[in-house]
C-alpha positions in Angstrom: 18.8 22.4 25.0 22.4 21.5 25.4 22.3 23.0 28.9 20.0 20.3 30.3 22.6 17.5 30.1 25.2 19.7 31.7 22.8 20.5 34.5 22.2 16.8 35.1 25.9 16.2 35.2 26.3 19.2 37.6 23.6 17.7 39.9 25.4 14.4 39.8 28.7 16.0 41.0 27.0 18.1 43.7 25.2 15.1 45.3 27.4 13.5 48.0 25.4 10.6 49.4 26.2 7.0 49.2 23.9 4.5 47.5 23.7 0.8 47.7 21.4 -0.8 45.2 19.3 -3.3 47.2 19.2 -6.8 45.7 15.6 -6.4 44.7 16.0 -2.9 43.2 19.3 -3.1 41.3 19.1 -2.1 37.7 18.6 -5.1 35.4 22.1 -6.2 34.4 21.8 -9.8 33.3 24.6 -9.6 30.8 26.2 -6.2 30.0 26.5 -3.2 32.3 24.3 -0.2 31.5 24.8 2.9 33.7 21.8 4.2 35.6 22.2 6.9 38.2 19.4 6.3 40.7 18.3 9.5 42.4 21.3 11.4 41.1 23.7 9.7 43.6 27.4 9.9 43.1 28.4 6.8 45.0 26.9 3.5 43.8 27.5 0.0 44.9 26.1 -3.0 43.0 25.2 -5.8 45.3 24.7 -8.7 45.4 27.4 -9.7 42.9 24.9 -11.6 40.8 23.1 -8.3 40.0 26.2 -6.8 38.4 26.6 -6.1 34.7 29.9 -7.0 32.9 32.0 -4.5 31.0 33.0 -5.8 27.6 35.2 -4.3 24.9 37.0 -1.7 27.0 40.2 -1.0 25.1 42.3 1.8 23.5 45.7 3.1 22.6 48.2 2.8 25.4 49.3 6.3 26.7 52.9 5.3 27.1 53.2 3.3 23.8 51.0 4.5 20.9 51.8 1.3 19.0 50.2 -0.8 21.7 46.6 -1.4 22.6 45.7 -1.6 26.3 42.6 -3.7 27.0 40.6 -4.8 30.0 41.3 -8.3 28.8 45.0 -7.7 29.7 43.8 -7.9 33.4 41.8 -11.2 33.3 40.9 -12.3 36.8 41.9 -9.1 38.5 39.9 -6.4 40.3 40.3 -3.4 38.0 39.9 0.2 39.2 39.1 2.2 36.1 39.8 5.9 36.5 38.7 8.5 34.0 41.0 11.5 34.2 42.7 14.4 32.4 45.9 16.3 33.1 43.8 19.5 32.8 41.5 18.4 35.7 42.1 19.9 39.1 40.4 17.1 41.1 42.4 14.5 39.1 45.6 16.0 40.5 44.2 15.6 44.0 43.1 12.0 43.7 46.0 10.5 41.6 48.3 9.9 44.6 45.5 7.9 46.3 44.9 5.9 43.2 48.6 5.2 42.9 48.7 4.1 46.6 45.8 1.7 46.1 47.6 0.3 43.1 50.8 -0.3 45.0 49.1 -1.6 48.2 46.8 -4.1 46.5 48.6 -5.2 43.3 49.9 -8.4 45.0 46.3 -9.2 45.8 45.3 -9.1 42.1 44.1 -5.5 42.0 45.2 -3.0 39.4 44.3 0.6 38.4 43.6 1.4 34.7 43.4 5.0 33.7 41.6 6.5 30.8 43.0 9.9 29.8 40.2 11.9 28.0 40.2 15.3 26.3 43.9 15.5 26.7 47.3 16.0 24.9 49.5 12.9 24.9 52.7 14.7 26.1 50.9 16.6 28.8 49.2 13.4 30.0 52.5 11.5 30.0 54.2 14.3 31.9 51.3 14.4 34.4 51.8 10.7 35.3 55.6 10.8 35.2 55.7 13.8 37.6 53.5 12.0 40.0 55.3 8.6 39.9 52.3 6.8 38.5 53.2 3.3 37.3 49.9 1.8 36.3 48.6 1.7 32.7 46.5 4.3 31.0 44.5 4.3 27.8 44.9 7.5 25.8 41.5 8.4 24.5 41.0 12.1 23.8 37.5 11.7 22.4 36.4 9.2 25.0 35.4 6.5 22.6 36.5 3.7 24.9 33.8 4.8 27.4 31.2 3.3 25.0 32.0 0.0 26.8 30.4 1.6 29.9 27.0 1.9 28.2 25.2 5.1 29.2 28.0 6.3 31.4 28.2 10.2 31.5 31.4 11.0 29.6 31.6 14.5 31.0 32.0 13.5 34.6 35.8 13.7 35.1 37.2 12.3 37.2 35.2 9.2 37.8 36.2 5.8 39.1 34.6 2.5 38.4 35.6 -0.6 40.4 35.3 -3.9 38.5 35.3 -7.2 40.3 37.4 -10.2 39.1 34.7 -11.0 36.5 35.0 -7.4 35.2 31.5 -6.7 36.4 30.8 -3.2 37.8 30.8 -3.4 41.6 31.1 0.3 42.6 31.1 3.7 41.0 32.5 7.0 42.3 31.3 9.9 40.2 33.6 12.9 40.9 36.9 12.7 42.8 37.5 9.8 45.3 39.8 9.6 48.3 41.7 6.5 49.5 39.5 6.5 52.7 36.5 5.4 50.7 38.2 3.7 47.7 40.5 1.3 49.6 37.7 -0.3 51.7 35.6 -0.8 48.6 38.5 -2.4 46.7 39.4 -4.6 49.6 35.8 -5.8 50.0 35.5 -6.5 46.3 38.9 -8.3 46.1 37.9 -10.6 49.0 34.8 -11.8 47.1 34.8 -15.3 45.7 35.8 -15.4 42.0 32.7 -15.5 39.8 31.6 -19.1 39.1 33.5 -20.5 42.2 30.7 -20.1 44.7 
């Protein structure tokens, strides 16, 4: 019976199509985000912005400083690119330079990347980031408890990237690895949107 969820996750990773939820068919997300994978797609866009669900309570121990908690609230008003990764993950090694480049290119526009290191060793995870010159924050969360804030999100799909708009509502999801060629345009579009509540 444990094989069925793994098969579903494998099907998610193998699908390569894009999906934009039409305004009339978007999952009901009046208040909090709940993950739904329509048709097993791996690229999801939640539009219009009013259809998006907010992420609340995303926080965990800072990877660089165990005495500190890193929280989504630390990035109020910013577009946040949440990346779920592990130093043991081959595709994570491939995509991390692109995530770092997005962070450096867009941080002056109020965009940041926030990593969540799962199923990892602290020293290995820190070395992984240091060796690659990564200067954005990461939550250290070996058991993946912080992912409960992404209600229903499949915790075994590593890497995954979730783009939150300035109201920390889920605007786009990339299940599996992502390249700058698809991530940067999505981030720029989301960063250009009016702030929630301003029209």
